[in-house]
C-alpha positions, 0 to 999 in steps of 0.5 A: 942592743946599745942604741946610744951608738946609733943616735946623736942628739935627738933634736938632730935625729928628729931633724933628719927623720923629718927630711927623710919623711918629706923626701919619701912622701913625694911618691905618696903625693905623686900617687894621690895626684895621679889617682885623682886624675886617673893618669900618671902625673908628676905634679910640681909639689913632687919637686918641691918635696924632693928639694926640701927633703934632700936639703934637710937630709944633706944638712943632717948628713953635714952635721953628722960629718958623713961624706958618704951620706952627703954626696948621694944626697945631693946628686939628685938636687940639680935634677930637681931644680932643672925640672922646675926650671923646665916647668916654669918655662913651659908655663911661661911660654903658655902664658905668652902664647 
């Protein structure tokens, strides 16, 4: 198989894979935190990993010029940001109480 047509600049490929790994690692992180707590938890770090991984993958897709890859990559971003806003508000309200 000729892999050359599937790969771009190796630096960009590594960058894109780092984004995918970061995005995927959020589930392992959530699982680890939940196991330690002995209950299901979605830690704040899950949302930061989501934002970071999505951003890196989007930049990679932009570089590759793939609109079909860019659009789905960005669809979750507002959800991740909104969850952080809700968490911040809840913590702030707890501090004021």
